[in-house]
N, CA, C and O atoms as a GROMACS GRO file, in nm:
protein
  436
    1MET      N    1   0.084  -0.118   0.000
    1MET     CA    2   0.000   0.000   0.000
    1MET      C    3   0.088   0.124   0.000
    1MET      O    4   0.181   0.134   0.080
    2GLU      N    5   0.059   0.217  -0.088
    2GLU     CA    6   0.140   0.338  -0.102
    2GLU      C    7   0.104   0.440   0.005
    2GLU      O    8  -0.014   0.458   0.036
    3ASN      N    9   0.203   0.505   0.060
    3ASN     CA   10   0.181   0.609   0.160
    3ASN      C   11   0.163   0.742   0.088
    3ASN      O   12   0.254   0.790   0.022
    4ASN      N   13   0.045   0.802   0.102
    4ASN     CA   14   0.015   0.930   0.037
    4ASN      C   15   0.040   1.047   0.129
    4ASN      O   16  -0.014   1.156   0.107
    5ASN      N   17   0.121   1.029   0.231
    5ASN     CA   18   0.144   1.135   0.329
    5ASN      C   19   0.287   1.185   0.323
    5ASN      O   20   0.350   1.203   0.428
    6ASP      N   21   0.339   1.208   0.204
    6ASP     CA   22   0.476   1.253   0.187
    6ASP      C   23   0.485   1.403   0.214
    6ASP      O   24   0.406   1.481   0.161
    7VAL      N   25   0.581   1.440   0.296
    7VAL     CA   26   0.604   1.581   0.325
    7VAL      C   27   0.714   1.628   0.231
    7VAL      O   28   0.817   1.563   0.217
    8THR      N   29   0.691   1.743   0.168
    8THR     CA   30   0.792   1.801   0.081
    8THR      C   31   0.817   1.944   0.125
    8THR      O   32   0.747   1.995   0.212
    9LYS      N   33   0.916   2.007   0.066
    9LYS     CA   34   0.951   2.145   0.101
    9LYS      C   35   0.882   2.245   0.010
    9LYS      O   36   0.928   2.358  -0.001
   10THR      N   37   0.774   2.208  -0.056
   10THR     CA   38   0.704   2.296  -0.147
   10THR      C   39   0.610   2.387  -0.069
   10THR      O   40   0.526   2.338   0.006
   11PRO      N   41   0.622   2.519  -0.085
   11PRO     CA   42   0.531   2.610  -0.015
   11PRO      C   43   0.388   2.592  -0.064
   11PRO      O   44   0.366   2.575  -0.184
   12VAL      N   45   0.292   2.596   0.028
   12VAL     CA   46   0.152   2.584  -0.010
   12VAL      C   47   0.074   2.712   0.017
   12VAL      O   48  -0.040   2.725  -0.028
   13CYS      N   49   0.134   2.805   0.089
   13CYS     CA   50   0.072   2.935   0.108
   13CYS      C   51   0.181   3.038   0.123
   13CYS      O   52   0.296   3.005   0.152
   14SER      N   53   0.145   3.161   0.104
   14SER     CA   54   0.247   3.265   0.108
   14SER      C   55   0.277   3.314   0.249
   14SER      O   56   0.370   3.392   0.268
   15CYS      N   57   0.200   3.269   0.349
   15CYS     CA   58   0.214   3.327   0.482
   15CYS      C   59   0.316   3.255   0.570
   15CYS      O   60   0.408   3.320   0.620
   16CYS      N   61   0.302   3.125   0.589
   16CYS     CA   62   0.383   3.063   0.694
   16CYS      C   63   0.426   2.920   0.664
   16CYS      O   64   0.518   2.870   0.729
   17CYS      N   65   0.366   2.854   0.572
   17CYS     CA   66   0.388   2.711   0.552
   17CYS      C   67   0.510   2.685   0.464
   17CYS      O   68   0.525   2.747   0.359
   18THR      N   69   0.597   2.594   0.507
   18THR     CA   70   0.712   2.558   0.426
   18THR      C   71   0.706   2.412   0.385
   18THR      O   72   0.784   2.369   0.300
   19LYS      N   73   0.616   2.336   0.443
   19LYS     CA   74   0.600   2.195   0.411
   19LYS      C   75   0.453   2.169   0.381
   19LYS      O   76   0.367   2.250   0.416
   20HIS      N   77   0.425   2.058   0.319
   20HIS     CA   78   0.285   2.018   0.307
   20HIS      C   79   0.278   1.866   0.313
   20HIS      O   80   0.377   1.796   0.294
   21THR      N   81   0.159   1.817   0.340
   21THR     CA   82   0.134   1.674   0.351
   21THR      C   83   0.034   1.634   0.244
   21THR      O   84  -0.073   1.693   0.234
   22ASP      N   85   0.069   1.535   0.166
   22ASP     CA   86  -0.024   1.482   0.068
   22ASP      C   87  -0.117   1.384   0.138
   22ASP      O   88  -0.074   1.280   0.188
   23ARG      N   89  -0.246   1.419   0.142
   23ARG     CA   90  -0.346   1.334   0.206
   23ARG      C   91  -0.432   1.270   0.100
   23ARG      O   92  -0.447   1.321  -0.011
   24SER      N   93  -0.490   1.156   0.136
   24SER     CA   94  -0.586   1.095   0.046
   24SER      C   95  -0.708   1.186   0.038
   24SER      O   96  -0.733   1.265   0.129
   25GLU      N   97  -0.782   1.175  -0.069
   25GLU     CA   98  -0.902   1.257  -0.085
   25GLU      C   99  -1.002   1.229   0.027
   25GLU      O  100  -1.067   1.321   0.076
   26ALA      N  101  -1.013   1.103   0.068
   26ALA     CA  102  -1.106   1.067   0.175
   26ALA      C  103  -1.066   1.132   0.308
   26ALA      O  104  -1.150   1.184   0.380
   27GLU      N  105  -0.937   1.130   0.338
   27GLU     CA  106  -0.889   1.191   0.462
   27GLU      C  107  -0.911   1.342   0.459
   27GLU      O  108  -0.959   1.400   0.557
   28ARG      N  109  -0.876   1.404   0.348
   28ARG     CA  110  -0.895   1.549   0.335
   28ARG      C  111  -1.041   1.586   0.353
   28ARG      O  112  -1.074   1.681   0.424
   29LYS      N  113  -1.128   1.512   0.288
   29LYS     CA  114  -1.272   1.539   0.295
   29LYS      C  115  -1.323   1.526   0.439
   29LYS      O  116  -1.402   1.608   0.485
   30LYS      N  117  -1.277   1.424   0.508
   30LYS     CA  118  -1.318   1.401   0.648
   30LYS      C  119  -1.276   1.518   0.736
   30LYS      O  120  -1.356   1.566   0.817
   31LEU      N  121  -1.152   1.564   0.722
   31LEU     CA  122  -1.103   1.675   0.803
   31LEU      C  123  -1.174   1.806   0.769
   31LEU      O  124  -1.210   1.883   0.858
   32VAL      N  125  -1.193   1.831   0.640
   32VAL     CA  126  -1.263   1.953   0.597
   32VAL      C  127  -1.406   1.953   0.649
   32VAL      O  128  -1.456   2.056   0.694
   33ASN      N  129  -1.473   1.839   0.643
   33ASN     CA  130  -1.611   1.831   0.693
   33ASN      C  131  -1.618   1.862   0.843
   33ASN      O  132  -1.710   1.929   0.889
   34ARG      N  133  -1.520   1.812   0.919
   34ARG     CA  134  -1.515   1.844   1.062
   34ARG      C  135  -1.502   1.994   1.084
   34ARG      O  136  -1.573   2.052   1.167
   35LEU      N  137  -1.412   2.057   1.008
   35LEU     CA  138  -1.392   2.201   1.022
   35LEU      C  139  -1.515   2.280   0.980
   35LEU      O  140  -1.546   2.383   1.039
   36LYS      N  141  -1.586   2.233   0.880
   36LYS     CA  142  -1.709   2.301   0.837
   36LYS      C  143  -1.817   2.291   0.943
   36LYS      O  144  -1.894   2.385   0.962
   37ARG      N  145  -1.823   2.177   1.012
   37ARG     CA  146  -1.919   2.165   1.124
   37ARG      C  147  -1.882   2.262   1.235
   37ARG      O  148  -1.970   2.326   1.293
   38ILE      N  149  -1.754   2.274   1.264
   38ILE     CA  150  -1.708   2.369   1.367
   38ILE      C  151  -1.741   2.511   1.323
   38ILE      O  152  -1.787   2.593   1.403
   39GLU      N  153  -1.718   2.540   1.197
   39GLU     CA  154  -1.752   2.673   1.144
   39GLU      C  155  -1.901   2.702   1.162
   39GLU      O  156  -1.938   2.814   1.197
   40GLY      N  157  -1.985   2.603   1.139
   40GLY     CA  158  -2.128   2.618   1.161
   40GLY      C  159  -2.161   2.644   1.306
   40GLY      O  160  -2.249   2.724   1.337
   41GLN      N  161  -2.090   2.575   1.396
   41GLN     CA  162  -2.111   2.599   1.539
   41GLN      C  163  -2.075   2.743   1.576
   41GLN      O  164  -2.145   2.808   1.653
   42ILE      N  165  -1.965   2.792   1.521
   42ILE     CA  166  -1.923   2.930   1.548
   42ILE      C  167  -2.029   3.028   1.497
   42ILE      O  168  -2.064   3.123   1.566
   43ARG      N  169  -2.079   3.003   1.376
   43ARG     CA  170  -2.184   3.090   1.322
   43ARG      C  171  -2.308   3.087   1.412
   43ARG      O  172  -2.376   3.189   1.429
   44GLY      N  173  -2.337   2.971   1.468
   44GLY     CA  174  -2.449   2.959   1.560
   44GLY      C  175  -2.429   3.044   1.685
   44GLY      O  176  -2.523   3.107   1.733
   45ILE      N  177  -2.308   3.045   1.737
   45ILE     CA  178  -2.277   3.127   1.855
   45ILE      C  179  -2.290   3.275   1.820
   45ILE      O  180  -2.343   3.353   1.900
   46ILE      N  181  -2.244   3.313   1.704
   46ILE     CA  182  -2.259   3.453   1.661
   46ILE      C  183  -2.407   3.490   1.656
   46ILE      O  184  -2.446   3.597   1.702
   47GLY      N  185  -2.488   3.401   1.602
   47GLY     CA  186  -2.632   3.426   1.599
   47GLY      C  187  -2.691   3.437   1.738
   47GLY      O  188  -2.779   3.520   1.762
   48MET      N  189  -2.644   3.354   1.829
   48MET     CA  190  -2.692   3.361   1.967
   48MET      C  191  -2.659   3.497   2.027
   48MET      O  192  -2.743   3.558   2.094
   49LEU      N  193  -2.537   3.545   2.005
   49LEU     CA  194  -2.498   3.677   2.056
   49LEU      C  195  -2.583   3.787   1.995
   49LEU      O  196  -2.628   3.877   2.065
   50GLU      N  197  -2.604   3.779   1.865
   50GLU     CA  198  -2.684   3.881   1.797
   50GLU      C  199  -2.829   3.883   1.845
   50GLU      O  200  -2.895   3.986   1.839
   51ASN      N  201  -2.876   3.768   1.893
   51ASN     CA  202  -3.013   3.757   1.943
   51ASN      C  203  -3.021   3.766   2.096
   51ASN      O  204  -3.123   3.732   2.156
   52ASP      N  205  -2.912   3.812   2.157
   52ASP     CA  206  -2.907   3.830   2.302
   52ASP      C  207  -2.942   3.704   2.380
   52ASP      O  208  -3.017   3.710   2.478
   53ALA      N  209  -2.888   3.591   2.337
   53ALA     CA  210  -2.913   3.465   2.407
   53ALA      C  211  -2.852   3.472   2.548
   53ALA      O  212  -2.761   3.550   2.574
   54TYR      N  213  -2.903   3.390   2.634
   54TYR     CA  214  -2.857   3.381   2.772
   54TYR      C  215  -2.710   3.339   2.776
   54TYR      O  216  -2.669   3.247   2.705
   55CYS      N  217  -2.631   3.408   2.859
   55CYS     CA  218  -2.486   3.385   2.866
   55CYS      C  219  -2.450   3.238   2.884
   55CYS      O  220  -2.361   3.186   2.817
   56ASN      N  221  -2.519   3.172   2.974
   56ASN     CA  222  -2.489   3.032   3.003
   56ASN      C  223  -2.508   2.945   2.879
   56ASN      O  224  -2.428   2.854   2.854
   57ASP      N  225  -2.612   2.972   2.802
   57ASP     CA  226  -2.635   2.895   2.680
   57ASP      C  227  -2.522   2.915   2.580
   57ASP      O  228  -2.480   2.821   2.512
   58ILE      N  229  -2.472   3.038   2.569
   58ILE     CA  230  -2.360   3.067   2.479
   58ILE      C  231  -2.234   2.996   2.527
   58ILE      O  232  -2.159   2.940   2.447
   59LEU      N  233  -2.210   3.000   2.658
   59LEU     CA  234  -2.093   2.932   2.714
   59LEU      C  235  -2.096   2.782   2.688
   59LEU      O  236  -1.992   2.722   2.658
   60ILE      N  237  -2.212   2.723   2.697
   60ILE     CA  238  -2.225   2.578   2.670
   60ILE      C  239  -2.191   2.551   2.524
   60ILE      O  240  -2.123   2.453   2.494
   61GLN      N  241  -2.238   2.635   2.434
   61GLN     CA  242  -2.208   2.617   2.292
   61GLN      C  243  -2.059   2.641   2.266
   61GLN      O  244  -1.999   2.571   2.184
   62SER      N  245  -2.000   2.737   2.334
   62SER     CA  246  -1.857   2.764   2.320
   62SER      C  247  -1.775   2.643   2.366
   62SER      O  248  -1.676   2.607   2.303
   63ALA      N  249  -1.816   2.582   2.475
   63ALA     CA  250  -1.749   2.462   2.524
   63ALA      C  251  -1.759   2.348   2.422
   63ALA      O  252  -1.665   2.271   2.406
   64ALA      N  253  -1.873   2.339   2.354
   64ALA     CA  254  -1.890   2.237   2.251
   64ALA      C  255  -1.794   2.261   2.134
   64ALA      O  256  -1.740   2.166   2.077
   65VAL      N  257  -1.774   2.388   2.099
   65VAL     CA  258  -1.679   2.422   1.993
   65VAL      C  259  -1.538   2.383   2.035
   65VAL      O  260  -1.463   2.325   1.957
   66ASN      N  261  -1.502   2.415   2.159
   66ASN     CA  262  -1.369   2.377   2.209
   66ASN      C  263  -1.349   2.226   2.202
   66ASN      O  264  -1.243   2.180   2.162
   67ALA      N  265  -1.449   2.150   2.241
   67ALA     CA  266  -1.440   2.005   2.236
   67ALA      C  267  -1.424   1.956   2.092
   67ALA      O  268  -1.347   1.864   2.066
   68ALA      N  269  -1.496   2.018   2.000
   68ALA     CA  270  -1.487   1.980   1.859
   68ALA      C  271  -1.349   2.010   1.802
   68ALA      O  272  -1.293   1.930   1.727
   69VAL      N  273  -1.294   2.126   1.837
   69VAL     CA  274  -1.159   2.161   1.790
   69VAL      C  275  -1.056   2.065   1.850
   69VAL      O  276  -0.965   2.021   1.781
   70ASN      N  277  -1.070   2.033   1.978
   70ASN     CA  278  -0.979   1.938   2.041
   70ASN      C  279  -0.987   1.801   1.975
   70ASN      O  280  -0.884   1.735   1.956
   71SER      N  281  -1.106   1.758   1.939
   71SER     CA  282  -1.123   1.631   1.871
   71SER      C  283  -1.057   1.632   1.734
   71SER      O  284  -0.992   1.535   1.694
   72PHE      N  285  -1.073   1.742   1.662
   72PHE     CA  286  -1.007   1.759   1.532
   72PHE      C  287  -0.855   1.750   1.549
   72PHE      O  288  -0.788   1.679   1.475
   73ASN      N  289  -0.803   1.823   1.648
   73ASN     CA  290  -0.658   1.823   1.672
   73ASN      C  291  -0.607   1.683   1.706
   73ASN      O  292  -0.500   1.644   1.658
   74LYS      N  293  -0.681   1.608   1.787
   74LYS     CA  294  -0.639   1.472   1.823
   74LYS      C  295  -0.631   1.384   1.700
   74LYS      O  296  -0.536   1.307   1.684
   75GLU      N  297  -0.730   1.393   1.614
   75GLU     CA  298  -0.731   1.311   1.493
   75GLU      C  299  -0.614   1.348   1.401
   75GLU      O  300  -0.544   1.261   1.350
   76LEU      N  301  -0.595   1.478   1.381
   76LEU     CA  302  -0.486   1.523   1.294
   76LEU      C  303  -0.350   1.487   1.353
   76LEU      O  304  -0.261   1.444   1.280
   77LEU      N  305  -0.334   1.503   1.483
   77LEU     CA  306  -0.209   1.469   1.550
   77LEU      C  307  -0.179   1.320   1.540
   77LEU      O  308  -0.066   1.281   1.510
   78ALA      N  309  -0.278   1.237   1.564
   78ALA     CA  310  -0.257   1.092   1.556
   78ALA      C  311  -0.213   1.052   1.416
   78ALA      O  312  -0.121   0.971   1.400
   79ASN      N  313  -0.277   1.108   1.315
   79ASN     CA  314  -0.239   1.077   1.178
   79ASN      C  315  -0.097   1.127   1.148
   79ASN      O  316  -0.020   1.059   1.081
   80HIS      N  317  -0.064   1.246   1.198
   80HIS     CA  318   0.069   1.302   1.177
   80HIS      C  319   0.176   1.211   1.238
   80HIS      O  320   0.279   1.187   1.175
   81ILE      N  321   0.153   1.162   1.359
   81ILE     CA  322   0.249   1.073   1.425
   81ILE      C  323   0.264   0.943   1.348
   81ILE      O  324   0.376   0.895   1.327
   82ARG      N  325   0.151   0.885   1.306
   82ARG     CA  326   0.155   0.757   1.234
   82ARG      C  327   0.223   0.767   1.098
   82ARG      O  328   0.280   0.669   1.050
   83THR      N  329   0.219   0.884   1.037
   83THR     CA  330   0.271   0.896   0.901
   83THR      C  331   0.400   0.976   0.898
   83THR      O  332   0.509   0.919   0.888
   84CYS      N  333   0.389   1.106   0.906
   84CYS     CA  334   0.504   1.196   0.890
   84CYS      C  335   0.613   1.171   0.993
   84CYS      O  336   0.730   1.156   0.958
   85VAL      N  337   0.574   1.167   1.120
   85VAL     CA  338   0.674   1.152   1.227
   85VAL      C  339   0.742   1.016   1.218
   85VAL      O  340   0.864   1.007   1.224
   86ALA      N  341   0.663   0.910   1.202
   86ALA     CA  342   0.720   0.776   1.194
   86ALA      C  343   0.815   0.765   1.074
   86ALA      O  344   0.923   0.707   1.085
   87ARG      N  345   0.776   0.820   0.961
   87ARG     CA  346   0.859   0.816   0.841
   87ARG      C  347   0.991   0.890   0.864
   87ARG      O  348   1.098   0.841   0.828
   88ASP      N  349   0.983   1.010   0.923
   88ASP     CA  350   1.104   1.090   0.945
   88ASP      C  351   1.198   1.023   1.045
   88ASP      O  352   1.319   1.026   1.026
   89ILE      N  353   1.144   0.962   1.149
   89ILE     CA  354   1.228   0.893   1.246
   89ILE      C  355   1.299   0.776   1.179
   89ILE      O  356   1.418   0.754   1.201
   90ARG      N  357   1.225   0.700   1.098
   90ARG     CA  358   1.288   0.588   1.026
   90ARG      C  359   1.399   0.637   0.934
   90ARG      O  360   1.498   0.567   0.911
   91ALA      N  361   1.383   0.759   0.882
   91ALA     CA  362   1.482   0.817   0.791
   91ALA      C  363   1.596   0.886   0.868
   91ALA      O  364   1.686   0.943   0.806
   92GLY      N  365   1.592   0.881   1.001
   92GLY     CA  366   1.698   0.941   1.080
   92GLY      C  367   1.684   1.091   1.101
   92GLY      O  368   1.780   1.156   1.142
   93LYS      N  369   1.568   1.146   1.075
   93LYS     CA  370   1.546   1.290   1.092
   93LYS      C  371   1.495   1.316   1.235
   93LYS      O  372   1.376   1.337   1.257
   94ASP      N  373   1.587   1.314   1.329
   94ASP     CA  374   1.550   1.328   1.471
   94ASP      C  375   1.495   1.466   1.504
   94ASP      O  376   1.429   1.481   1.607
   95GLU      N  377   1.519   1.568   1.421
   95GLU     CA  378   1.464   1.701   1.446
   95GLU      C  379   1.312   1.700   1.444
   95GLU      O  380   1.248   1.790   1.498
   96THR      N  381   1.253   1.598   1.382
   96THR     CA  382   1.108   1.584   1.380
   96THR      C  383   1.054   1.562   1.521
   96THR      O  384   0.942   1.603   1.552
   97ILE      N  385   1.131   1.498   1.606
   97ILE     CA  386   1.090   1.476   1.744
   97ILE      C  387   1.079   1.610   1.816
   97ILE      O  388   0.982   1.635   1.888
   98ASP      N  389   1.178   1.697   1.796
   98ASP     CA  390   1.173   1.830   1.857
   98ASP      C  391   1.053   1.909   1.807
   98ASP      O  392   0.987   1.979   1.884
   99GLU      N  393   1.025   1.898   1.678
   99GLU     CA  394   0.909   1.966   1.620
   99GLU      C  395   0.779   1.914   1.683
   99GLU      O  396   0.690   1.993   1.714
  100LEU      N  397   0.770   1.783   1.702
  100LEU     CA  398   0.650   1.723   1.764
  100LEU      C  399   0.635   1.769   1.908
  100LEU      O  400   0.525   1.802   1.951
  101VAL      N  401   0.744   1.771   1.982
  101VAL     CA  402   0.739   1.817   2.122
  101VAL      C  403   0.692   1.962   2.128
  101VAL      O  404   0.609   1.996   2.212
  102ALA      N  405   0.744   2.046   2.041
  102ALA     CA  406   0.702   2.188   2.040
  102ALA      C  407   0.553   2.200   2.006
  102ALA      O  408   0.482   2.283   2.064
  103THR      N  409   0.507   2.119   1.914
  103THR     CA  410   0.365   2.120   1.877
  103THR      C  411   0.278   2.076   1.994
  103THR      O  412   0.176   2.138   2.022
  104LEU      N  413   0.320   1.969   2.061
  104LEU     CA  414   0.243   1.921   2.177
  104LEU      C  415   0.238   2.027   2.287
  104LEU      O  416   0.135   2.043   2.352
  105GLN      N  417   0.347   2.098   2.308
  105GLN     CA  418   0.349   2.203   2.410
  105GLN      C  419   0.249   2.314   2.375
  105GLN      O  420   0.182   2.368   2.463
  106LYS      N  421   0.240   2.348   2.247
  106LYS     CA  422   0.144   2.450   2.204
  106LYS      C  423   0.001   2.401   2.221
  106LYS      O  424  -0.087   2.478   2.262
  107LEU      N  425  -0.024   2.274   2.190
  107LEU     CA  426  -0.160   2.218   2.202
  107LEU      C  427  -0.205   2.207   2.348
  107LEU      O  428  -0.325   2.210   2.376
  108MET      N  429  -0.110   2.194   2.439
  108MET     CA  430  -0.145   2.173   2.579
  108MET      C  431  -0.148   2.301   2.661
  108MET      O  432  -0.162   2.294   2.783
  109LYS      N  433  -0.137   2.416   2.600
  109LYS     CA  434  -0.143   2.543   2.674
  109LYS      C  435  -0.283   2.566   2.727
  109LYS      O  436  -0.308   2.667   2.792
   0.00000   0.00000   0.00000
């Protein structure tokens, strides 16, 4: 089975990215759908604010968004470790471990 998660040094955006990951269409679609659901939740919270919803109700919805983002991050992180990180370690690129540690520290703030 071919690994479609090759990281290259090709820029994918002009702002900050220096690497990219080739994902299968199914994986990409799954992740994008999760983010679109989160986007819908955020729009719902905006609507609640615009309609002067009760603070507690907004906080509950905000907590749901946080949980959804955390779930997205867990899925993306697990896939990253299984593919990119494992591949780089096998190739002797130990700097990937430092990159992963820095990422985990940011996620756990």
